[in-house]
DSSP file (Angstrom, degrees, kcal/mol; ACC not computed):
  #  RESIDUE AA STRUCTURE BP1 BP2  ACC     N-H-->O    O-->H-N    N-H-->O    O-->H-N    TCO  KAPPA ALPHA  PHI   PSI    X-CA   Y-CA   Z-CA
    1    1 A M              0   0    0      0, 0.0     2,-0.5     0, 0.0     0, 0.0   0.000 360.0 360.0 360.0 138.7   23.3   -3.6  -37.9
    2    2 A R        -     0   0    0      2,-0.0     2,-0.5     0, 0.0     0, 0.0  -0.969 360.0-168.1-120.5 131.1   20.1   -5.4  -36.8
    3    3 A I        -     0   0    0     -2,-0.5     2,-0.4     2,-0.0     0, 0.0  -0.978  10.6-149.7-121.6 123.4   19.6   -9.1  -37.3
    4    4 A G        -     0   0    0     -2,-0.5     2,-0.4     2,-0.0    -2,-0.0  -0.759  12.2-170.7 -93.8 135.8   16.2  -10.6  -36.8
    5    5 A I        +     0   0    0     -2,-0.4     2,-0.3     2,-0.0    -2,-0.0  -0.987  11.6 163.6-125.7 133.4   15.8  -14.1  -35.5
    6    6 A S        -     0   0    0     -2,-0.4     2,-0.3     2,-0.0    -2,-0.0  -0.984   9.7-178.3-144.7 156.7   12.6  -16.0  -35.4
    7    7 A R        -     0   0    0     -2,-0.3     2,-0.9     0, 0.0    -2,-0.0  -0.990  33.2-115.5-151.3 154.1   11.5  -19.6  -35.0
    8    8 A D        +     0   0    0     -2,-0.3     3,-0.3     1,-0.1     4,-0.2  -0.825  34.5 171.7 -93.4 107.3    8.3  -21.5  -35.0
    9    9 A A     >  +     0   0    0     -2,-0.9     4,-2.7     1,-0.2     5,-0.2   0.087  40.6 114.1-104.4  22.4    8.1  -23.0  -31.5
   10   10 A T  H  > S+     0   0    0      1,-0.2     4,-2.3     2,-0.2     5,-0.2   0.924  79.1  46.5 -60.6 -45.7    4.6  -24.3  -31.7
   11   11 A Q  H  > S+     0   0    0     -3,-0.3     4,-2.2     1,-0.2    -1,-0.2   0.890 112.6  50.2 -65.8 -37.8    5.6  -28.0  -31.5
   12   12 A L  H  > S+     0   0    0      2,-0.2     4,-2.1     1,-0.2    -1,-0.2   0.908 108.9  53.0 -64.4 -41.6    7.9  -27.2  -28.6
   13   13 A F  H  X S+     0   0    0     -4,-2.7     4,-2.5     1,-0.2     5,-0.2   0.945 112.2  43.6 -58.3 -49.8    5.1  -25.4  -26.8
   14   14 A W  H  X S+     0   0    0     -4,-2.3     4,-1.8     1,-0.2    -1,-0.2   0.857 111.0  55.5 -67.1 -33.9    2.7  -28.4  -27.2
   15   15 A K  H  < S+     0   0    0     -4,-2.2     4,-0.3    -5,-0.2    -1,-0.2   0.889 115.0  39.4 -63.1 -38.3    5.4  -30.8  -26.2
   16   16 A M  H  < S+     0   0    0     -4,-2.1     4,-0.3    -5,-0.1    -2,-0.2   0.867 126.4  31.4 -79.1 -37.5    6.0  -28.8  -22.9
   17   17 A F  H  X S+     0   0    0     -4,-2.5     4,-2.4    -5,-0.2     5,-0.2   0.477  88.7  91.5-107.5  -2.9    2.4  -28.0  -22.0
   18   18 A L  H  X S+     0   0    0     -4,-1.8     4,-2.6     1,-0.2     5,-0.2   0.918  89.8  50.7 -59.9 -43.4    0.3  -30.9  -23.3
   19   19 A G  H  > S+     0   0    0     -4,-0.3     4,-2.1     1,-0.2    -1,-0.2   0.880 110.1  50.6 -60.9 -38.7    0.5  -32.7  -20.0
   20   20 A M  H  > S+     0   0    0     -4,-0.3     4,-1.9     2,-0.2    -1,-0.2   0.923 111.9  46.4 -65.7 -44.9   -0.5  -29.6  -18.1
   21   21 A Y  H  X S+     0   0    0     -4,-2.4     4,-2.4     1,-0.2    -2,-0.2   0.883 111.8  51.2 -67.5 -37.7   -3.6  -29.1  -20.3
   22   22 A V  H  X S+     0   0    0     -4,-2.6     4,-2.3    -5,-0.2    -1,-0.2   0.903 108.4  52.1 -65.1 -39.6   -4.6  -32.7  -20.1
   23   23 A S  H  X S+     0   0    0     -4,-2.1     4,-1.8    -5,-0.2    -2,-0.2   0.888 109.7  49.5 -65.4 -36.7   -4.3  -32.6  -16.4
   24   24 A F  H  X S+     0   0    0     -4,-1.9     4,-2.6     2,-0.2    -2,-0.2   0.928 110.7  49.8 -64.1 -43.7   -6.6  -29.6  -16.3
   25   25 A L  H  X S+     0   0    0     -4,-2.4     4,-1.6     2,-0.2    -2,-0.2   0.859 107.3  54.3 -65.3 -34.5   -9.1  -31.3  -18.6
   26   26 A I  H  < S+     0   0    0     -4,-2.3     4,-0.4     1,-0.2    -1,-0.2   0.927 111.8  44.4 -63.0 -43.7   -9.1  -34.4  -16.4
   27   27 A A  H >< S+     0   0    0     -4,-1.8     3,-1.6     1,-0.2     4,-0.3   0.894 108.6  58.6 -65.6 -38.3  -10.0  -32.2  -13.4
   28   28 A Y  H >< S+     0   0    0     -4,-2.6     3,-1.7     1,-0.3     4,-0.3   0.812  91.9  68.6 -61.7 -31.7  -12.6  -30.3  -15.5
   29   29 A I  G >< S+     0   0    0     -4,-1.6     3,-2.1     1,-0.3    -1,-0.3   0.765  81.1  78.9 -58.6 -25.5  -14.4  -33.6  -16.1
   30   30 A C  G X  S+     0   0    0     -3,-1.6     3,-1.4    -4,-0.4    -1,-0.3   0.790  80.5  66.4 -56.3 -28.9  -15.3  -33.6  -12.4
   31   31 A F  G <  S+     0   0    0     -3,-1.7    -1,-0.3    -4,-0.3    -2,-0.2   0.754 101.2  49.4 -64.2 -22.0  -18.1  -31.1  -13.2
   32   32 A Y  G <  S+     0   0    0     -3,-2.1     2,-0.4    -4,-0.3    -1,-0.3   0.304  92.5  89.5-102.8   7.8  -19.9  -33.7  -15.2
   33   33 A I  S <  S-     0   0    0     -3,-1.4     0, 0.0    -4,-0.2     0, 0.0  -0.893  90.4-104.3-103.4 135.0  -19.7  -36.5  -12.5
   34   34 A H    >   -     0   0    0     -2,-0.4     3,-2.1     1,-0.1     7,-0.2  -0.314  26.7-124.7 -59.3 136.0  -22.6  -36.6  -10.1
   35   35 A P  T 3  S+     0   0    0      0, 0.0    -1,-0.1     0, 0.0     6,-0.1   0.713 106.5  70.1 -59.0 -21.3  -21.5  -35.1   -6.7
   36   36 A D  T 3  S+     0   0    0      1,-0.2     2,-2.2     2,-0.1     3,-0.3   0.785  81.8  76.3 -65.3 -25.3  -22.6  -38.4   -4.9
   37   37 A N    <>  +     0   0    0     -3,-2.1     4,-2.4     1,-0.2    -1,-0.2  -0.453  61.3 161.3 -83.0  67.0  -19.6  -40.1   -6.6
   38   38 A I  H  >  +     0   0    0     -2,-2.2     4,-2.5     1,-0.2     5,-0.4   0.859  66.7  55.5 -60.2 -39.3  -17.2  -38.4   -4.2
   39   39 A D  H  > S+     0   0    0     -3,-0.3     4,-2.2     1,-0.2    -1,-0.2   0.923 110.9  44.2 -61.8 -44.1  -14.4  -40.9   -4.8
   40   40 A S  H  > S+     0   0    0     -3,-0.2     4,-2.5     2,-0.2     5,-0.3   0.935 115.1  47.2 -66.5 -46.9  -14.4  -40.2   -8.5
   41   41 A R  H  X S+     0   0    0     -4,-2.4     4,-1.9    -7,-0.2    -2,-0.2   0.941 120.2  36.4 -63.6 -48.4  -14.7  -36.4   -8.2
   42   42 A F  H  X S+     0   0    0     -4,-2.5     4,-2.8    -5,-0.2     5,-0.3   0.850 115.5  55.6 -75.6 -32.6  -12.0  -36.0   -5.6
   43   43 A G  H  X S+     0   0    0     -4,-2.2     4,-2.3    -5,-0.4    -2,-0.2   0.932 111.2  43.6 -63.8 -45.6   -9.8  -38.8   -7.1
   44   44 A L  H  X S+     0   0    0     -4,-2.5     4,-2.4    -5,-0.2     5,-0.2   0.915 115.7  49.3 -64.6 -42.6   -9.7  -37.1  -10.5
   45   45 A G  H  X S+     0   0    0     -4,-1.9     4,-1.7    -5,-0.3    -2,-0.2   0.945 115.6  40.6 -62.8 -49.9   -9.2  -33.7   -9.0
   46   46 A V  H  X S+     0   0    0     -4,-2.8     4,-2.2     2,-0.2    -1,-0.2   0.889 114.6  53.5 -68.6 -38.8   -6.3  -34.7   -6.8
   47   47 A G  H  X S+     0   0    0     -4,-2.3     4,-2.0    -5,-0.3    -1,-0.2   0.910 109.7  47.6 -61.1 -42.0   -4.8  -36.9   -9.5
   48   48 A S  H  X S+     0   0    0     -4,-2.4     4,-2.4     2,-0.2    -1,-0.2   0.835 107.9  56.6 -69.7 -30.8   -4.8  -34.1  -11.9
   49   49 A L  H  X S+     0   0    0     -4,-1.7     4,-2.1     2,-0.2    -2,-0.2   0.936 109.7  44.6 -63.3 -46.0   -3.2  -31.8   -9.3
   50   50 A F  H  X S+     0   0    0     -4,-2.2     4,-2.6     1,-0.2    -2,-0.2   0.864 111.7  53.8 -66.3 -35.6   -0.3  -34.2   -8.9
   51   51 A A  H  X S+     0   0    0     -4,-2.0     4,-2.4     2,-0.2    -2,-0.2   0.914 109.4  47.7 -64.6 -42.2    0.0  -34.6  -12.7
   52   52 A A  H  X S+     0   0    0     -4,-2.4     4,-2.1     2,-0.2    -2,-0.2   0.901 113.0  48.0 -65.8 -40.6    0.2  -30.8  -13.2
   53   53 A I  H  X S+     0   0    0     -4,-2.1     4,-2.2     2,-0.2    -2,-0.2   0.919 112.2  49.6 -66.0 -42.5    2.8  -30.5  -10.4
   54   54 A G  H  X S+     0   0    0     -4,-2.6     4,-2.1     1,-0.2    -2,-0.2   0.900 109.4  52.1 -61.0 -41.2    4.8  -33.4  -11.9
   55   55 A N  H  X S+     0   0    0     -4,-2.4     4,-2.4     1,-0.2    -1,-0.2   0.897 108.3  51.6 -61.9 -40.5    4.6  -31.8  -15.3
   56   56 A K  H  X S+     0   0    0     -4,-2.1     4,-2.9     1,-0.2    -2,-0.2   0.924 109.6  48.8 -63.7 -44.0    6.0  -28.5  -13.9
   57   57 A Y  H  X S+     0   0    0     -4,-2.2     4,-1.7     2,-0.2    -1,-0.2   0.883 111.4  50.0 -64.8 -37.4    8.9  -30.3  -12.3
   58   58 A I  H  X S+     0   0    0     -4,-2.1     4,-0.8     2,-0.2    -1,-0.2   0.933 114.0  44.3 -65.6 -45.0    9.8  -32.1  -15.5
   59   59 A I  H >X S+     0   0    0     -4,-2.4     3,-1.0     1,-0.2     4,-0.7   0.920 111.2  54.0 -65.5 -43.5    9.7  -28.9  -17.5
   60   60 A D  H >< S+     0   0    0     -4,-2.9     3,-0.7     1,-0.3    -1,-0.2   0.846 104.3  55.8 -60.6 -33.4   11.6  -27.0  -14.9
   61   61 A S  H 3< S+     0   0    0     -4,-1.7    -1,-0.3     1,-0.2    -2,-0.2   0.733 108.4  47.7 -72.5 -19.9   14.4  -29.6  -15.0
   62   62 A S  H << S+     0   0    0     -3,-1.0    -1,-0.2    -4,-0.8    -2,-0.2   0.503 105.0  70.3 -97.3  -4.4   14.8  -29.1  -18.7
   63   63 A L  S << S-     0   0    0     -4,-0.7     3,-0.1    -3,-0.7     2,-0.0  -0.793  90.6-100.9-109.8 154.1   14.9  -25.3  -18.6
   64   64 A P        -     0   0    0      0, 0.0    -2,-0.1     0, 0.0    -1,-0.1  -0.375  49.1 -91.5 -68.4 153.2   17.6  -23.0  -17.3
   65   65 A D        -     0   0    0     -4,-0.1     2,-0.4    -2,-0.0    -4,-0.0  -0.345  47.6-172.4 -63.5 144.0   17.1  -21.5  -13.8
   66   66 A S        -     0   0    0      2,-0.1     4,-0.1    -3,-0.1    -3,-0.0  -0.998  29.1-154.2-141.3 142.7   15.5  -18.1  -13.8
   67   67 A T  S    S+     0   0    0     -2,-0.4     2,-0.2     2,-0.1    -1,-0.1   0.520  78.3  77.4 -91.0  -6.3   14.8  -15.6  -11.0
   68   68 A T  S    S-     0   0    0      1,-0.0     2,-0.8     0, 0.0    -2,-0.1  -0.599  93.5-100.9-100.9 164.3   11.9  -14.2  -12.9
   69   69 A F        -     0   0    0     -2,-0.2     2,-0.1     4,-0.1    -2,-0.1  -0.761  49.6-163.9 -84.9 110.0    8.3  -15.5  -13.2
   70   70 A T     >  -     0   0    0     -2,-0.8     4,-2.5    -4,-0.1     5,-0.1  -0.269  35.5 -98.5 -92.0 176.1    8.3  -17.1  -16.7
   71   71 A L  H  > S+     0   0    0      1,-0.2     4,-2.9     2,-0.2     5,-0.3   0.885 124.7  56.2 -59.7 -39.2    5.4  -18.1  -19.0
   72   72 A V  H  > S+     0   0    0      1,-0.2     4,-2.1     2,-0.2     5,-0.2   0.929 109.6  45.2 -58.8 -46.0    6.0  -21.7  -17.8
   73   73 A D  H  > S+     0   0    0      2,-0.2     4,-2.5     1,-0.2    -2,-0.2   0.912 114.0  49.5 -64.0 -43.3    5.5  -20.6  -14.2
   74   74 A T  H  X S+     0   0    0     -4,-2.5     4,-2.5     2,-0.2    -2,-0.2   0.943 112.6  45.0 -63.3 -49.9    2.4  -18.5  -15.1
   75   75 A L  H  X S+     0   0    0     -4,-2.9     4,-2.2     1,-0.2    -1,-0.2   0.889 115.9  46.7 -65.6 -39.1    0.6  -21.2  -17.0
   76   76 A H  H  X S+     0   0    0     -4,-2.1     4,-2.8    -5,-0.3    -1,-0.2   0.897 111.4  52.0 -69.1 -38.3    1.3  -23.8  -14.4
   77   77 A G  H  X S+     0   0    0     -4,-2.5     4,-2.3    -5,-0.2    -2,-0.2   0.915 111.0  47.3 -61.7 -43.1    0.2  -21.4  -11.6
   78   78 A I  H  X S+     0   0    0     -4,-2.5     4,-2.5     2,-0.2     5,-0.2   0.925 113.0  49.3 -62.5 -44.8   -3.1  -20.7  -13.4
   79   79 A T  H  X S+     0   0    0     -4,-2.2     4,-2.3     1,-0.2    -2,-0.2   0.924 111.3  48.1 -63.0 -45.0   -3.6  -24.4  -14.0
   80   80 A L  H  X S+     0   0    0     -4,-2.8     4,-2.1     1,-0.2    -1,-0.2   0.901 111.8  50.9 -62.6 -40.4   -2.9  -25.3  -10.4
   81   81 A F  H  X S+     0   0    0     -4,-2.3     4,-2.0    -5,-0.2    -2,-0.2   0.927 111.7  46.4 -62.5 -45.0   -5.3  -22.6   -9.2
   82   82 A F  H  X S+     0   0    0     -4,-2.5     4,-2.1     2,-0.2    -1,-0.2   0.833 109.7  53.3 -71.8 -30.9   -8.1  -23.7  -11.5
   83   83 A I  H  X S+     0   0    0     -4,-2.3     4,-2.4     2,-0.2    -1,-0.2   0.905 109.0  50.7 -65.5 -39.6   -7.7  -27.4  -10.5
   84   84 A F  H  X S+     0   0    0     -4,-2.1     4,-2.7     1,-0.2    -2,-0.2   0.895 107.9  52.8 -61.9 -39.7   -8.0  -26.2   -6.9
   85   85 A V  H  X S+     0   0    0     -4,-2.0     4,-2.6     2,-0.2    -2,-0.2   0.905 108.8  49.8 -61.1 -41.7  -11.2  -24.3   -7.9
   86   86 A V  H  X S+     0   0    0     -4,-2.1     4,-1.9     2,-0.2    -2,-0.2   0.925 112.1  47.0 -63.9 -44.6  -12.6  -27.6   -9.4
   87   87 A I  H  X S+     0   0    0     -4,-2.4     4,-1.8     1,-0.2    -2,-0.2   0.911 113.5  48.9 -64.0 -41.8  -11.7  -29.5   -6.2
   88   88 A T  H  X S+     0   0    0     -4,-2.7     4,-2.3     1,-0.2    -2,-0.2   0.901 109.8  51.1 -64.2 -41.4  -13.3  -26.8   -4.0
   89   89 A S  H  X S+     0   0    0     -4,-2.6     4,-2.9     1,-0.2    -1,-0.2   0.841 106.3  56.0 -66.7 -31.3  -16.4  -26.7   -6.2
   90   90 A S  H  X S+     0   0    0     -4,-1.9     4,-2.3     2,-0.2    -1,-0.2   0.911 108.7  46.8 -63.8 -41.7  -16.7  -30.5   -5.8
   91   91 A A  H  X S+     0   0    0     -4,-1.8     4,-2.0     2,-0.2    -2,-0.2   0.906 113.7  48.1 -65.5 -41.2  -16.6  -30.1   -2.0
   92   92 A W  H  X S+     0   0    0     -4,-2.3     4,-1.9     2,-0.2    -2,-0.2   0.915 112.0  49.2 -64.7 -43.9  -19.2  -27.3   -2.3
   93   93 A S  H  X S+     0   0    0     -4,-2.9     4,-2.2     1,-0.2    -2,-0.2   0.891 110.2  51.0 -63.9 -40.3  -21.4  -29.4   -4.6
   94   94 A L  H  X S+     0   0    0     -4,-2.3     4,-2.5     1,-0.2    -1,-0.2   0.895 107.5  53.6 -63.5 -39.7  -21.2  -32.4   -2.3
   95   95 A Q  H  X S+     0   0    0     -4,-2.0     4,-1.1     1,-0.2    -2,-0.2   0.892 108.9  49.0 -62.0 -39.9  -22.2  -30.2    0.7
   96   96 A L  H  <>S+     0   0    0     -4,-1.9     5,-2.7     2,-0.2     3,-0.2   0.897 110.2  51.1 -66.2 -40.1  -25.3  -29.1   -1.3
   97   97 A I  H ><5S+     0   0    0     -4,-2.2     3,-1.9     1,-0.2    -2,-0.2   0.918 107.5  52.6 -62.8 -43.5  -26.2  -32.7   -2.1
   98   98 A K  H 3<5S+     0   0    0     -4,-2.5    -1,-0.2     1,-0.3    -2,-0.2   0.772 107.6  52.7 -64.2 -24.9  -25.9  -33.7    1.5
   99   99 A A  T 3<5S-     0   0    0     -4,-1.1    -1,-0.3    -3,-0.2    -2,-0.2   0.212 120.5-111.8 -92.9  14.7  -28.3  -30.8    2.4
  100  100 A D  T < 5S+     0   0    0     -3,-1.9     2,-0.6     1,-0.2    -3,-0.2   0.821  76.4 135.1  58.4  35.4  -30.8  -32.2   -0.2
  101  101 A K     >< +     0   0    0     -5,-2.7     4,-2.0     1,-0.2    -1,-0.2  -0.601  16.6 155.9-108.9  67.5  -30.3  -29.2   -2.5
  102  102 A F  H  >  +     0   0    0     -2,-0.6     4,-2.3     1,-0.2     5,-0.2   0.887  69.4  49.7 -65.5 -42.4  -30.0  -31.2   -5.8
  103  103 A R  H  > S+     0   0    0      1,-0.2     4,-2.6     2,-0.2    -1,-0.2   0.906 111.6  48.6 -65.8 -41.4  -31.0  -28.4   -8.1
  104  104 A Q  H  > S+     0   0    0      2,-0.2     4,-2.5     1,-0.2    -1,-0.2   0.885 110.5  52.1 -65.6 -37.8  -28.6  -25.9   -6.6
  105  105 A S  H  X S+     0   0    0     -4,-2.0     4,-2.3     2,-0.2    -2,-0.2   0.927 111.7  45.5 -62.7 -44.9  -25.8  -28.5   -6.8
  106  106 A R  H  X S+     0   0    0     -4,-2.3     4,-2.6     2,-0.2     5,-0.2   0.908 112.9  50.4 -66.0 -42.0  -26.5  -29.1  -10.5
  107  107 A R  H  X S+     0   0    0     -4,-2.6     4,-2.8     2,-0.2     5,-0.3   0.889 109.9  51.5 -63.0 -39.1  -26.7  -25.4  -11.2
  108  108 A L  H  X S+     0   0    0     -4,-2.5     4,-2.9     2,-0.2     5,-0.3   0.940 111.2  47.1 -61.7 -47.5  -23.4  -24.8   -9.4
  109  109 A D  H  X S+     0   0    0     -4,-2.3     4,-2.0     2,-0.2    -2,-0.2   0.922 116.0  44.0 -61.8 -45.1  -21.7  -27.5  -11.5
  110  110 A I  H  X S+     0   0    0     -4,-2.6     4,-1.7     2,-0.2    -2,-0.2   0.940 116.6  46.2 -66.9 -46.4  -23.1  -26.2  -14.8
  111  111 A G  H  X S+     0   0    0     -4,-2.8     4,-2.4    -5,-0.2    -2,-0.2   0.935 115.8  44.2 -62.7 -47.5  -22.4  -22.6  -14.0
  112  112 A L  H  X S+     0   0    0     -4,-2.9     4,-3.1    -5,-0.3     5,-0.4   0.841 107.5  59.6 -68.4 -31.9  -18.9  -23.2  -12.7
  113  113 A S  H  X S+     0   0    0     -4,-2.0     4,-1.6    -5,-0.3    -1,-0.2   0.903 110.9  42.2 -62.6 -38.2  -18.0  -25.5  -15.6
  114  114 A I  H  X S+     0   0    0     -4,-1.7     4,-2.4     2,-0.2     5,-0.2   0.946 118.4  44.0 -70.8 -48.8  -18.8  -22.7  -18.0
  115  115 A V  H  X S+     0   0    0     -4,-2.4     4,-2.8     2,-0.2     5,-0.3   0.929 114.3  49.1 -64.1 -46.8  -17.0  -20.0  -16.0
  116  116 A V  H  X S+     0   0    0     -4,-3.1     4,-2.5     1,-0.2     5,-0.2   0.935 114.6  44.1 -61.0 -48.0  -13.9  -22.0  -15.2
  117  117 A L  H  X S+     0   0    0     -4,-1.6     4,-2.5    -5,-0.4     5,-0.2   0.932 115.8  47.7 -64.0 -45.1  -13.4  -23.2  -18.8
  118  118 A L  H  X S+     0   0    0     -4,-2.4     4,-2.5    -5,-0.2    -2,-0.2   0.942 115.8  42.7 -62.5 -49.4  -14.0  -19.7  -20.2
  119  119 A V  H  X S+     0   0    0     -4,-2.8     4,-2.6    -5,-0.2     5,-0.2   0.897 114.1  52.1 -66.4 -40.1  -11.7  -17.9  -17.8
  120  120 A Y  H  X S+     0   0    0     -4,-2.5     4,-2.2    -5,-0.3    -2,-0.2   0.940 112.8  44.1 -60.9 -48.0   -9.0  -20.6  -18.0
  121  121 A V  H  X S+     0   0    0     -4,-2.5     4,-2.7    -5,-0.2    -2,-0.2   0.925 114.3  49.6 -64.1 -45.0   -8.9  -20.4  -21.8
  122  122 A L  H  X S+     0   0    0     -4,-2.5     4,-2.6    -5,-0.2    -2,-0.2   0.905 111.0  49.0 -63.1 -42.0   -9.0  -16.6  -21.9
  123  123 A L  H  X S+     0   0    0     -4,-2.6     4,-2.6     2,-0.2     5,-0.3   0.908 111.8  49.6 -63.7 -41.0   -6.1  -16.3  -19.3
  124  124 A N  H  X S+     0   0    0     -4,-2.2     4,-2.5    -5,-0.2     5,-0.3   0.936 112.0  47.7 -62.6 -45.9   -4.1  -18.8  -21.3
  125  125 A I  H  X S+     0   0    0     -4,-2.7     4,-2.5     1,-0.2     5,-0.2   0.923 112.8  50.0 -60.0 -44.1   -4.7  -16.9  -24.5
  126  126 A Y  H  X S+     0   0    0     -4,-2.6     4,-2.4    -5,-0.2    -2,-0.2   0.954 114.5  41.3 -60.9 -52.3   -3.8  -13.6  -22.9
  127  127 A F  H  X S+     0   0    0     -4,-2.6     4,-1.9     1,-0.2    -1,-0.2   0.865 116.0  49.2 -69.3 -35.6   -0.5  -14.8  -21.3
  128  128 A I  H  X S+     0   0    0     -4,-2.5     4,-2.2    -5,-0.3    -1,-0.2   0.919 112.1  49.1 -67.6 -42.4    0.6  -16.7  -24.4
  129  129 A T  H  X S+     0   0    0     -4,-2.5     4,-3.0    -5,-0.3     5,-0.3   0.907 110.4  51.3 -62.7 -41.7   -0.2  -13.7  -26.6
  130  130 A Q  H  X S+     0   0    0     -4,-2.4     4,-1.1    -5,-0.2    -1,-0.2   0.888 111.6  47.8 -62.2 -38.4    1.8  -11.4  -24.3
  131  131 A A  H  < S+     0   0    0     -4,-1.9    -2,-0.2     2,-0.2    -1,-0.2   0.868 117.8  40.7 -70.2 -36.4    4.8  -13.8  -24.4
  132  132 A V  H  < S+     0   0    0     -4,-2.2    -2,-0.2     1,-0.2    -3,-0.2   0.923 127.1  28.6 -79.4 -45.1    4.7  -14.1  -28.2
  133  133 A Y  H  < S-     0   0    0     -4,-3.0    -3,-0.2     1,-0.2    -2,-0.2   0.407 107.5-120.0-102.7   1.9    4.0  -10.5  -29.2
  134  134 A G     <        0   0    0     -4,-1.1    -1,-0.2    -5,-0.3    -2,-0.1  -0.113 360.0 360.0  85.5 174.7    5.5   -8.6  -26.3
  135  135 A K              0   0    0     -4,-0.1    -1,-0.2    -2,-0.0    -4,-0.1   0.425 360.0 360.0-103.7 360.0    4.1   -6.3  -23.8
């Protein structure tokens, strides 16, 4: 006998990951702040990094322990990596500004803002789809 069980966990998913996505978006805003505003760019980036880490610890405390790498771990790992990319690009952009390469700095920010958002969204879609529909 086979019994199928299903549930709609959409609300649970957003409840768990909304903080993580908001922290990524806060870091993402750094691409649209002029690199001369070093305090704002690095403050937002580092603040969002701590928010994402805090969100992971809160979620981990509400889930059972697991020895495998779960969707929660994967999505948080991706988010932390991309926040690090944003912080690194801020440092790179600031370095270009200090070398009077304003156009290159702006091109870097625009180019990376597109690439980072696109790759982040695609990776999230891929891993969530794999978790929902199987491998």
